[in-house]
C-alpha positions as CSV (number, residue, x, y, z in Angstrom):
1,M,-136.9,-35.0,24.1
2,F,-138.7,-32.2,22.1
3,T,-141.6,-33.0,19.7
4,K,-140.8,-33.8,16.1
5,P,-141.4,-30.8,13.9
6,S,-143.8,-30.9,11.0
7,G,-143.1,-30.1,7.4
8,I,-139.7,-31.7,7.1
9,P,-138.8,-31.9,3.4
10,R,-138.0,-35.1,1.5
11,Q,-135.0,-33.5,-0.3
12,S,-131.4,-34.0,0.6
13,G,-129.8,-31.5,2.9
14,C,-128.2,-30.7,6.3
15,Y,-129.9,-30.6,9.6
16,L,-128.7,-28.8,12.8
17,F,-129.7,-29.7,16.3
18,R,-129.5,-26.8,18.8
19,N,-129.7,-26.8,22.6
20,S,-131.7,-24.6,24.9
21,H,-129.0,-21.9,24.6
22,D,-129.5,-21.9,20.8
23,T,-126.0,-23.4,20.4
24,I,-125.5,-25.8,17.5
25,I,-124.6,-29.2,19.1
26,Y,-124.8,-31.5,16.1
27,V,-124.7,-31.2,12.3
28,G,-125.7,-34.0,10.0
29,K,-126.4,-34.7,6.3
30,A,-129.1,-36.8,4.7
31,R,-130.2,-38.0,1.3
32,S,-133.8,-37.6,2.5
33,L,-134.2,-35.2,5.5
34,T,-137.6,-36.5,6.5
35,Q,-136.4,-40.1,6.6
36,R,-133.1,-39.3,8.5
37,L,-134.7,-37.0,11.0
38,S,-137.5,-39.4,11.7
39,S,-134.9,-41.9,13.0
40,Y,-134.1,-39.4,15.9
41,F,-137.8,-39.3,17.0
42,Q,-138.5,-43.0,17.4
43,K,-138.9,-44.7,20.7
44,F,-136.2,-43.4,23.1
45,D,-135.1,-46.8,24.2
46,A,-134.4,-47.8,20.6
47,L,-131.8,-45.1,20.2
48,T,-128.1,-45.7,20.7
49,P,-126.8,-44.3,24.1
50,K,-125.0,-41.4,22.4
51,T,-128.0,-40.5,20.3
52,Q,-130.0,-40.6,23.5
53,A,-127.5,-38.1,25.1
54,L,-127.8,-35.9,22.0
55,M,-131.6,-35.9,22.1
56,D,-131.6,-35.2,25.9
57,E,-129.7,-32.0,25.3
58,A,-131.3,-30.9,22.0
59,A,-134.1,-28.4,22.2
60,S,-134.8,-27.8,18.4
61,V,-133.8,-28.8,15.0
62,E,-133.6,-26.9,11.7
63,W,-132.5,-27.9,8.2
64,I,-131.0,-26.6,5.0
65,V,-132.1,-28.2,1.7
66,T,-129.4,-28.8,-0.9
67,P,-129.6,-29.9,-4.6
68,T,-127.8,-33.2,-4.0
69,E,-126.3,-35.4,-1.2
70,I,-122.9,-34.4,-2.4
71,D,-123.7,-30.7,-1.8
72,A,-125.0,-31.7,1.6
73,L,-121.7,-33.3,2.5
74,I,-119.8,-30.2,1.5
75,L,-122.1,-27.9,3.4
76,E,-122.0,-30.3,6.4
77,N,-118.1,-30.0,6.4
78,E,-118.2,-26.2,6.3
79,L,-120.8,-26.0,9.1
80,I,-118.8,-28.3,11.4
81,K,-115.7,-26.3,10.8
82,E,-117.5,-23.1,11.6
83,N,-119.5,-24.2,14.6
84,Q,-117.5,-27.1,16.1
85,P,-120.6,-28.9,17.5
86,R,-119.8,-31.1,20.5
87,Y,-121.5,-34.2,19.1
88,N,-119.7,-34.2,15.8
89,M,-116.4,-35.7,14.9
90,R,-113.6,-33.1,14.9
91,L,-111.1,-33.4,12.1
92,K,-107.6,-31.9,12.7
93,D,-105.8,-31.8,9.3
94,D,-102.1,-31.7,8.6
95,K,-101.6,-28.1,7.7
96,S,-98.4,-28.1,9.8
97,F,-96.8,-30.5,7.4
98,P,-94.5,-29.0,4.7
99,Y,-95.6,-28.6,1.1
100,V,-93.6,-27.7,-2.0
101,A,-95.3,-24.7,-3.7
102,I,-94.8,-23.1,-7.1
103,D,-96.5,-19.7,-7.6
104,S,-97.7,-19.9,-11.2
105,R,-98.9,-16.3,-11.1
106,S,-95.4,-15.0,-11.8
107,E,-93.5,-15.3,-15.1
108,F,-90.5,-17.1,-13.6
109,P,-91.9,-18.8,-10.4
110,V,-89.7,-19.9,-7.5
111,P,-90.2,-23.3,-5.8
112,Y,-90.4,-23.0,-2.0
113,I,-91.3,-25.0,1.1
114,T,-94.3,-23.8,3.0
115,R,-96.6,-24.8,5.9
116,S,-99.1,-21.9,5.5
117,K,-102.6,-21.9,4.2
118,H,-103.0,-22.7,0.5
119,Q,-103.7,-19.8,-1.8
120,R,-105.5,-19.7,-5.1
121,G,-103.1,-19.7,-8.1
122,V,-100.3,-21.5,-6.2
123,R,-99.6,-25.1,-7.0
124,Y,-98.8,-27.3,-4.1
125,F,-97.2,-30.8,-3.9
126,G,-97.2,-33.0,-0.8
127,P,-97.5,-33.0,2.1
128,F,-94.2,-34.4,3.2
129,T,-93.2,-35.7,6.6
130,D,-89.4,-35.1,6.7
131,V,-88.5,-31.5,5.8
132,R,-84.8,-32.2,5.9
133,A,-85.1,-34.9,3.3
134,L,-87.4,-32.6,1.3
135,R,-84.8,-29.8,1.2
136,H,-82.2,-32.4,0.0
137,T,-84.5,-33.5,-2.8
138,M,-85.1,-30.0,-3.9
139,D,-81.4,-29.2,-4.0
140,E,-80.7,-32.3,-6.2
141,L,-83.6,-31.4,-8.4
142,L,-82.2,-27.9,-9.1
143,Q,-79.2,-29.7,-10.6
144,A,-81.5,-31.5,-13.1
145,F,-84.1,-28.8,-13.7
146,P,-82.6,-25.4,-12.6
147,L,-85.4,-23.2,-11.6
148,R,-84.4,-20.0,-9.9
149,S,-84.4,-20.0,-6.1
150,C,-83.5,-16.4,-5.3
151,T,-85.6,-13.7,-3.7
152,T,-87.4,-11.1,-5.8
153,H,-85.0,-8.4,-4.5
154,K,-81.9,-10.5,-5.6
155,Y,-83.5,-11.3,-9.0
156,N,-84.2,-7.6,-9.7
157,Y,-80.7,-6.7,-8.6
158,H,-79.0,-9.1,-11.0
159,Q,-81.4,-8.2,-13.8
160,R,-80.3,-4.5,-13.5
161,L,-76.7,-5.6,-13.2
162,G,-76.9,-7.8,-16.3
163,R,-74.8,-10.5,-14.6
164,P,-76.1,-13.8,-13.1
165,C,-75.3,-15.0,-9.6
166,L,-73.2,-17.9,-8.5
167,L,-76.1,-20.4,-8.8
168,F,-76.1,-19.9,-12.6
169,D,-72.3,-20.5,-12.7
170,I,-72.6,-23.9,-10.9
171,G,-75.7,-25.0,-12.9
172,K,-78.4,-24.6,-10.3
173,C,-80.2,-21.8,-12.0
174,S,-81.2,-21.3,-15.6
175,G,-80.6,-17.6,-15.5
176,P,-83.9,-16.0,-16.3
177,C,-82.6,-12.7,-14.8
178,V,-80.2,-12.3,-17.7
179,G,-82.3,-13.9,-20.5
180,A,-80.4,-17.2,-20.5
181,V,-83.8,-18.9,-20.7
182,D,-87.1,-17.6,-22.1
183,A,-90.5,-17.9,-20.6
184,S,-91.4,-21.0,-22.7
185,G,-88.2,-22.8,-21.7
186,Y,-88.7,-21.9,-18.0
187,A,-92.3,-23.2,-18.2
188,D,-90.9,-26.6,-19.4
189,L,-88.6,-26.7,-16.3
190,V,-91.6,-25.9,-14.1
191,S,-93.5,-28.7,-15.8
192,S,-90.6,-31.1,-15.1
193,W,-90.8,-30.2,-11.4
194,A,-94.5,-30.9,-11.4
195,R,-94.0,-34.2,-13.1
196,F,-91.4,-35.2,-10.6
197,F,-93.5,-34.4,-7.5
198,D,-96.4,-36.2,-9.3
199,G,-94.2,-39.3,-9.3
200,D,-93.4,-39.4,-13.0
201,V,-89.7,-40.0,-12.8
202,R,-89.7,-42.4,-15.8
203,E,-90.5,-39.7,-18.3
204,L,-88.0,-37.2,-16.8
205,R,-85.3,-39.9,-16.9
206,A,-86.0,-40.6,-20.6
207,L,-85.9,-36.8,-21.3
208,L,-82.5,-36.3,-19.7
209,Q,-81.1,-39.5,-21.3
210,D,-82.2,-38.3,-24.7
211,N,-80.7,-34.8,-24.2
212,M,-77.4,-36.4,-23.1
213,R,-77.2,-38.7,-26.2
214,R,-78.2,-35.9,-28.6
215,A,-75.5,-33.6,-27.2
216,A,-72.9,-36.3,-27.3
217,L,-73.7,-37.1,-31.0
218,Q,-73.4,-33.4,-31.8
219,Q,-70.1,-33.3,-29.8
220,H,-71.5,-30.8,-27.4
221,Y,-69.7,-32.5,-24.5
222,E,-70.3,-29.8,-22.0
223,A,-74.0,-30.0,-22.5
224,A,-73.8,-33.8,-22.4
225,A,-72.0,-33.6,-19.1
226,K,-74.6,-31.3,-17.8
227,A,-77.4,-33.7,-18.8
228,R,-75.4,-36.6,-17.2
229,D,-75.0,-34.7,-13.9
230,G,-78.7,-33.8,-14.1
231,L,-79.6,-37.4,-14.6
232,A,-77.5,-38.5,-11.6
233,A,-79.1,-35.7,-9.5
234,L,-82.6,-36.9,-10.6
235,E,-81.8,-40.5,-9.5
236,R,-80.6,-39.3,-6.1
237,A,-83.7,-37.2,-5.6
238,A,-86.0,-40.1,-6.7
239,S,-84.3,-42.4,-4.3
240,D,-86.0,-40.5,-1.5
241,Q,-89.4,-41.7,-2.8
242,S,-90.5,-45.2,-1.8
243,I,-91.3,-47.5,-4.7
244,V,-94.2,-49.7,-3.8
245,L,-95.9,-50.7,-7.1
246,D,-95.2,-50.9,-10.8
247,D,-94.5,-47.7,-12.9
248,H,-98.1,-47.5,-14.2
249,S,-99.9,-47.6,-10.9
250,N,-101.7,-44.4,-9.8
251,I,-103.7,-45.1,-6.6
252,D,-104.5,-43.7,-3.2
253,A,-104.2,-46.0,-0.1
254,I,-106.6,-45.1,2.7
255,A,-106.4,-46.5,6.2
256,I,-108.1,-45.6,9.5
257,A,-106.9,-46.6,13.0
258,T,-109.0,-46.0,16.1
259,Q,-108.2,-46.0,19.8
260,G,-111.1,-45.1,22.1
261,G,-112.5,-41.8,21.1
262,R,-109.6,-41.0,18.8
263,A,-109.0,-42.0,15.2
264,A,-106.3,-41.3,12.6
265,L,-106.9,-41.3,8.9
266,V,-103.9,-41.7,6.7
267,R,-103.9,-41.3,2.9
268,F,-100.9,-42.4,0.8
269,R,-100.7,-40.9,-2.7
270,V,-99.0,-43.4,-5.0
271,R,-98.2,-42.0,-8.5
272,H,-96.3,-44.1,-11.1
273,G,-95.6,-46.7,-8.4
274,R,-94.0,-44.3,-5.9
275,I,-95.4,-42.8,-2.6
276,I,-95.2,-39.1,-3.3
277,G,-97.3,-37.8,-0.5
278,R,-99.0,-38.6,2.8
279,T,-102.0,-36.9,4.4
280,V,-102.9,-37.3,8.1
281,H,-106.1,-36.4,9.9
282,L,-106.5,-36.8,13.6
283,I,-110.2,-37.2,14.5
284,D,-112.1,-36.9,17.7
285,R,-115.0,-39.4,17.3
286,S,-118.3,-38.6,18.9
287,M,-121.1,-41.0,18.1
288,D,-119.3,-44.4,17.5
289,E,-118.7,-43.7,13.9
290,D,-117.4,-46.6,11.8
291,D,-114.6,-46.3,9.2
292,A,-116.9,-45.5,6.4
293,E,-118.6,-42.6,8.3
294,I,-115.2,-41.2,9.3
295,F,-113.9,-41.4,5.6
296,E,-117.1,-39.8,4.3
297,A,-116.8,-36.9,6.7
298,A,-113.2,-36.3,5.6
299,L,-113.8,-36.5,1.9
300,P,-114.1,-32.7,1.2
301,D,-110.8,-32.0,2.9
302,L,-109.0,-35.0,1.4
303,Y,-110.2,-34.2,-2.2
304,P,-110.9,-30.5,-2.6
305,D,-110.6,-30.7,-6.5
306,A,-110.6,-33.2,-9.4
307,V,-106.7,-33.1,-9.7
308,Q,-106.4,-34.9,-6.3
309,V,-108.7,-37.8,-7.1
310,P,-107.1,-41.0,-8.4
311,P,-108.7,-43.5,-10.7
312,V,-108.3,-46.3,-8.1
313,M,-108.4,-46.3,-4.3
314,V,-107.4,-49.2,-2.0
315,T,-108.8,-49.4,1.5
316,N,-110.6,-51.8,3.9
317,T,-113.8,-53.6,3.2
318,V,-116.0,-51.2,5.3
319,I,-115.0,-48.1,3.3
320,A,-115.0,-50.0,0.0
321,A,-118.6,-50.9,0.6
322,S,-119.6,-47.1,0.8
323,D,-121.7,-46.3,-2.3
324,F,-121.7,-42.6,-1.2
325,A,-117.8,-42.4,-1.2
326,A,-117.6,-43.9,-4.7
327,Q,-120.3,-41.5,-5.9
328,F,-118.7,-38.4,-4.4
329,L,-115.2,-39.3,-5.8
330,S,-116.6,-40.1,-9.2
331,E,-118.5,-36.9,-9.5
332,R,-115.5,-34.8,-8.3
333,R,-113.1,-36.5,-10.7
334,G,-115.6,-36.5,-13.6
335,R,-114.9,-40.2,-14.3
336,P,-115.5,-43.4,-12.4
337,V,-113.4,-44.1,-9.4
338,E,-112.9,-47.7,-8.3
339,I,-112.7,-48.4,-4.6
340,L,-111.1,-51.8,-3.8
341,A,-110.4,-53.8,-0.7
342,P,-107.5,-56.0,-1.9
343,Q,-107.0,-59.3,0.0
344,R,-103.5,-60.1,-1.3
345,G,-100.7,-58.8,-3.5
346,R,-98.8,-55.6,-3.7
347,R,-101.8,-53.4,-3.3
348,R,-102.7,-55.2,-0.1
349,R,-99.2,-54.5,1.2
350,V,-99.5,-50.8,0.4
351,Q,-102.8,-50.6,2.3
352,E,-101.3,-52.5,5.2
353,L,-98.4,-50.0,5.1
354,A,-100.9,-47.1,5.4
355,L,-102.7,-48.9,8.3
356,R,-99.4,-49.3,10.2
357,D,-98.7,-45.7,9.7
358,A,-102.2,-44.7,11.0
359,K,-101.6,-46.8,14.1
360,S,-98.2,-45.2,14.7
361,V,-99.9,-41.7,14.4
362,I,-102.3,-42.7,17.2
363,D,-99.4,-44.1,19.3
364,R,-97.3,-40.9,18.8
365,D,-100.2,-38.7,19.7
366,S,-100.8,-40.8,22.9
367,L,-97.1,-40.6,23.8
368,R,-97.1,-36.8,23.2
369,R,-100.0,-36.3,25.6
370,Q,-98.4,-38.5,28.2
371,S,-95.0,-37.0,28.1
372,D,-96.2,-33.4,28.2
373,H,-96.6,-32.3,31.9
374,N,-98.8,-29.3,30.9
375,V,-101.2,-31.5,29.0
376,R,-101.4,-34.0,31.9
377,S,-102.0,-31.1,34.3
378,R,-104.8,-29.7,32.1
379,A,-106.4,-33.1,31.9
380,L,-106.5,-33.4,35.7
381,Q,-107.8,-29.9,36.1
382,E,-110.5,-30.4,33.6
383,L,-111.6,-33.7,35.2
384,G,-111.6,-32.3,38.7
385,T,-113.7,-29.3,37.6
386,A,-116.2,-31.4,35.6
387,L,-116.7,-33.8,38.6
388,G,-116.9,-31.0,41.2
389,L,-113.9,-32.1,43.1
390,D,-112.1,-29.8,45.6
391,Q,-108.8,-30.3,43.8
392,P,-107.5,-32.2,40.7
393,P,-107.3,-36.0,41.3
394,F,-103.6,-36.7,41.5
395,R,-104.1,-40.4,42.2
396,I,-106.8,-42.2,40.3
397,E,-107.7,-45.9,40.7
398,C,-110.0,-47.7,38.2
399,F,-111.8,-51.0,38.7
400,D,-113.0,-53.4,36.1
401,M,-114.5,-57.0,36.1
402,S,-113.9,-59.8,33.6
403,H,-115.6,-63.2,33.3
404,L,-116.9,-65.8,30.9
405,Q,-120.6,-66.4,31.4
406,G,-120.2,-66.0,35.2
407,T,-117.1,-68.3,35.5
408,N,-113.6,-67.4,36.5
409,Y,-114.7,-64.0,37.8
410,V,-111.7,-61.6,38.3
411,G,-111.3,-58.0,39.1
412,S,-108.5,-55.5,38.2
413,M,-107.3,-52.3,39.7
414,V,-105.1,-50.0,37.8
415,V,-103.4,-46.9,39.3
416,F,-102.6,-43.6,37.6
417,E,-100.6,-40.9,39.4
418,D,-100.2,-37.5,37.7
419,A,-102.0,-39.0,34.7
420,L,-99.3,-41.6,34.3
421,A,-99.8,-45.4,34.8
422,K,-98.1,-46.7,37.9
423,K,-97.9,-50.4,37.1
424,S,-96.1,-51.4,40.2
425,E,-99.3,-50.8,42.1
426,Y,-101.7,-52.6,39.8
427,R,-103.7,-55.4,41.5
428,H,-105.6,-58.4,40.5
429,F,-108.6,-59.8,42.6
430,N,-110.0,-63.3,42.4
431,V,-113.7,-62.9,43.1
432,K,-114.6,-65.5,45.8
433,E,-118.1,-64.6,47.1
434,I,-120.1,-64.2,43.9
435,L,-121.6,-67.1,41.9
436,G,-123.1,-66.6,38.5
437,N,-123.3,-63.5,36.3
438,D,-123.4,-60.6,38.8
439,D,-121.2,-57.7,37.9
440,A,-122.5,-55.4,40.6
441,G,-122.0,-58.1,43.3
442,A,-118.4,-58.7,42.0
443,M,-117.7,-55.0,42.0
444,H,-119.0,-54.7,45.6
445,E,-116.6,-57.5,46.8
446,V,-113.5,-56.1,45.0
447,V,-114.0,-52.5,46.1
448,R,-114.8,-53.6,49.7
449,R,-111.5,-55.6,49.8
450,R,-109.6,-52.6,48.5
451,L,-111.2,-50.1,50.9
452,A,-110.3,-52.4,53.8
453,Y,-106.9,-50.8,53.7
454,W,-108.2,-47.2,53.3
455,N,-107.9,-46.1,57.0
456,E,-104.4,-47.6,57.5
457,E,-101.3,-45.4,57.5
458,Q,-99.9,-45.1,54.0
459,V,-96.5,-46.5,55.1
460,Q,-98.1,-49.7,56.4
461,S,-100.8,-50.1,53.8
462,K,-100.7,-52.0,50.5
463,F,-102.4,-49.0,48.9
464,R,-102.2,-45.3,49.2
465,R,-105.5,-43.4,49.4
466,A,-106.9,-42.4,46.0
467,N,-108.3,-39.0,45.2
468,L,-110.7,-40.6,42.8
469,I,-112.0,-44.1,42.1
470,V,-113.3,-44.8,38.7
471,I,-115.8,-47.7,38.3
472,D,-116.0,-49.2,34.8
473,G,-119.7,-49.6,34.4
474,G,-123.0,-47.8,34.9
475,L,-125.2,-46.9,37.8
476,P,-125.6,-50.5,39.2
477,Q,-121.8,-50.8,39.6
478,L,-121.6,-47.3,41.1
479,H,-124.2,-48.1,43.7
480,A,-122.4,-51.4,44.5
481,A,-119.2,-49.4,45.1
482,E,-121.0,-47.0,47.4
483,K,-122.4,-49.9,49.4
484,A,-118.9,-51.4,49.7
485,A,-117.7,-48.1,51.1
486,A,-120.6,-48.0,53.6
487,S,-119.8,-51.5,54.7
488,V,-116.3,-50.5,55.9
489,G,-117.4,-47.2,57.5
490,L,-116.3,-44.9,54.6
491,T,-119.7,-43.4,53.6
492,G,-119.0,-40.0,51.9
493,K,-115.2,-40.3,52.4
494,V,-114.4,-41.8,49.0
495,Q,-114.8,-40.0,45.7
496,F,-116.4,-42.3,43.2
497,V,-117.3,-41.9,39.5
498,A,-118.7,-44.5,37.1
499,L,-117.9,-44.5,33.4
500,A,-120.6,-46.0,31.2
501,K,-118.9,-48.0,28.5
502,R,-120.7,-47.1,25.3
503,E,-121.9,-43.5,25.8
504,E,-118.8,-42.5,27.8
505,L,-120.9,-40.5,30.3
506,L,-119.6,-40.1,33.9
507,Y,-122.0,-40.6,36.8
508,R,-121.4,-39.3,40.3
509,P,-123.1,-40.6,43.4
510,G,-126.5,-39.1,44.2
511,S,-127.3,-38.2,40.5
512,S,-128.6,-40.2,37.6
513,V,-127.7,-37.4,35.1
514,G,-124.5,-38.2,33.2
515,I,-121.6,-35.8,32.8
516,A,-120.3,-35.5,29.2
517,L,-116.7,-34.4,28.9
518,D,-116.0,-32.3,25.9
519,R,-115.0,-34.2,22.7
520,G,-111.3,-33.8,22.0
521,S,-110.6,-32.6,25.6
522,E,-107.5,-33.9,27.5
523,S,-109.8,-35.0,30.4
524,L,-111.9,-37.3,28.1
525,Y,-108.7,-38.8,26.6
526,L,-107.3,-39.5,30.1
527,V,-110.5,-41.2,31.3
528,Q,-110.6,-43.4,28.1
529,R,-107.0,-44.4,28.6
530,I,-107.5,-45.3,32.2
531,R,-110.7,-47.3,31.3
532,D,-108.9,-49.1,28.4
533,E,-105.9,-50.0,30.7
534,A,-108.2,-51.4,33.4
535,H,-110.0,-53.5,30.8
536,R,-106.8,-54.8,29.3
537,F,-105.4,-55.7,32.7
538,A,-108.6,-57.6,33.7
539,I,-108.8,-59.5,30.4
540,S,-105.2,-60.6,30.5
541,F,-105.6,-62.0,34.0
542,H,-108.9,-63.6,33.2
543,R,-107.5,-65.4,30.2
544,S,-104.5,-66.6,32.2
545,K,-106.8,-67.9,34.9
546,R,-109.1,-69.6,32.4
547,A,-106.2,-71.3,30.7
548,K,-104.9,-72.7,34.0
549,S,-108.4,-73.8,34.9
550,M,-108.8,-75.7,31.7
551,V,-105.3,-77.3,32.0
552,A,-106.2,-78.4,35.6
553,T,-109.5,-79.8,34.4
554,L,-108.1,-81.6,31.3
555,L,-105.1,-83.0,33.1
556,D,-106.8,-83.9,36.3
557,G,-106.0,-87.5,37.3
558,V,-102.7,-87.8,35.4
559,E,-100.5,-89.8,37.7
560,G,-97.4,-88.0,38.8
561,L,-98.7,-84.5,37.8
562,G,-99.4,-82.6,41.0
563,P,-100.1,-78.9,41.5
564,K,-96.4,-77.8,41.5
565,R,-95.6,-79.7,38.3
566,R,-98.8,-78.4,36.7
567,E,-97.9,-74.8,37.6
568,R,-94.4,-75.3,36.2
569,L,-95.9,-76.8,33.0
570,M,-98.0,-73.6,32.4
571,V,-94.9,-71.5,33.0
572,Q,-93.0,-73.6,30.4
573,V,-95.6,-73.5,27.6
574,G,-97.9,-70.5,28.4
575,S,-101.2,-71.9,27.3
576,L,-103.2,-75.1,26.7
577,E,-102.9,-74.7,22.9
578,N,-99.1,-74.4,23.1
579,L,-99.0,-77.5,25.3
580,R,-101.1,-79.4,22.8
581,A,-98.7,-78.3,20.0
582,T,-95.7,-79.5,21.9
583,S,-94.1,-82.8,20.6
584,M,-93.4,-85.8,22.7
585,E,-89.7,-85.4,22.0
586,E,-89.7,-81.8,23.3
587,M,-91.6,-82.8,26.5
588,S,-89.1,-85.7,27.1
589,S,-86.2,-83.2,27.0
590,W,-87.5,-81.3,30.0
591,G,-85.3,-82.7,32.9
592,W,-87.9,-81.8,35.6
593,L,-90.7,-83.9,34.0
594,P,-90.4,-87.7,34.2
595,A,-90.8,-89.5,30.8
596,T,-93.8,-91.5,32.0
597,V,-95.6,-88.4,33.1
598,A,-94.8,-86.6,29.8
599,Q,-96.2,-89.6,27.9
600,S,-99.4,-89.6,30.0
601,I,-99.9,-85.8,29.4
602,Y,-99.3,-86.3,25.6
603,D,-101.8,-89.2,25.4
604,R,-104.4,-87.2,27.4
605,L,-104.1,-84.1,25.2
606,H,-104.3,-86.0,21.9
607,A,-107.1,-88.4,22.8
608,P,-110.1,-88.0,20.4
609,S,-112.3,-86.9,23.2
610,A,-110.0,-84.2,24.5
611,P,-111.8,-80.8,24.6
612,R,-110.4,-77.8,22.9
613,L,-110.7,-74.1,23.5
614,S,-113.6,-72.6,21.7
615,K,-112.7,-70.0,19.0
616,G,-115.8,-68.0,19.7
617,T,-115.3,-67.3,23.4
618,T,-115.3,-63.7,24.5
619,D,-114.3,-61.8,27.6
620,D,-116.4,-59.2,29.4
């Protein structure tokens, strides 16, 4: 780690870490540069693993002073976009989603759907997720508020001709090309479109109803019928918008879902009680950022101007506690913004809806990567190159351990072929030789037992040979796996790599220098998915074994309850807590369990001294 530079200012600003090649590897912001940068130069062991990795690579640091912390956030956002530093989160916005645009720079603007970059002077509404439904909404809205939808060439042609097109005859154009509507009247129609996409259907409904009644009283029945049809079209268009709150509610709902190194931020725009837009950011996390840090980094993109900022925002407790987010939004809006974490009610349900959507975004992204052969192939190529393998690892096995304070030790092996899980070849291992808390010893036993089949023919063996074995853990577990290979005569014949849990660095045999896969790369995503699957598989087996162990201990000595009946009992109810919740009448109805045995079980479980599962137990 290089020496802390002198003369760091106390003002707010951005700081940039560079590596030995003068490449920017991390950009951060700070209210006080001297305080923030001092935290990087404390005792090395006190730093988080990922900060240690950053400081190992960094060769210098520089800074840019800004007037306020808000300015620092905006500058940080621009610097990250321009330089894409490897240790920063990477925000991938939703520019591919469709927007409705109205170009106010022309006298008679045309509403249109676009996915292109936003331009100054054009008003945008959205984004929307279903372009087909959006086209239907716009078609209905033309019946109620008939803006022109023709091209400039067609508009000029009918203007020279002095005769409108068919859309005017069927009531879906107000006819500005022939002077049927003046600029002021057309501007009112544009304003009505803007109010609709801002969610204010109530005012538009009242306007059309008033026009219909007034025309009917004046016996202008054709105009009344036109207003009636427009009102019906407005209701059909509004039905595509989801009503979630009362008509006076103008809020944003923010939710963040994380999965390994990935995060999805979803923003629902609720105006006048209706969800009128949804914004999605997919984020590659880099330094174990929490929800508040992710949200703060996305603020400049989410709220580029005051128009976008609502008076109220609902989110989770972590984001709601961010003073910086509240300050940024209030300054951008010019008035106070309230950030709430509702615990119940309709606002809570809207926030939960956004959270479910964020989780579905993560799941869809995961499925997309798994189903795309080119993506999977790129992941294996990247991984093989990073680890120095002769060829991409087609078959990968990953081992993980699980226990509770050294008891009920179990191991798991998950198998991925062509970057896809092959669950039929997953295996559980009961650790038999290790007593107490010894992850390295348990890993040695499990890997040794697996490698015992390595030299057998694939047709006869329980396992095919793997191109790569991933050890979930650090260097001690990697060394244990190497010793296991040596004990069965496979020294140098098995390709091992260890994955450190927190810093997500890969370690190869013979080196204590970690390999960092690029943030956002397909190879890192694959490794994280394999690691998470091994952990899930180990935890599920450990919990099942622990539950059976507790049942065996608690019901030991019950007359008439032998091992076979006890096993069937667990199959019947699934867990000790389910068994405890089972009534005597239900147990008596099981034909395979004698009534006297059922009564003894019930009495044992409901005795005052009967132990219960602790709520605070955790699995490793």
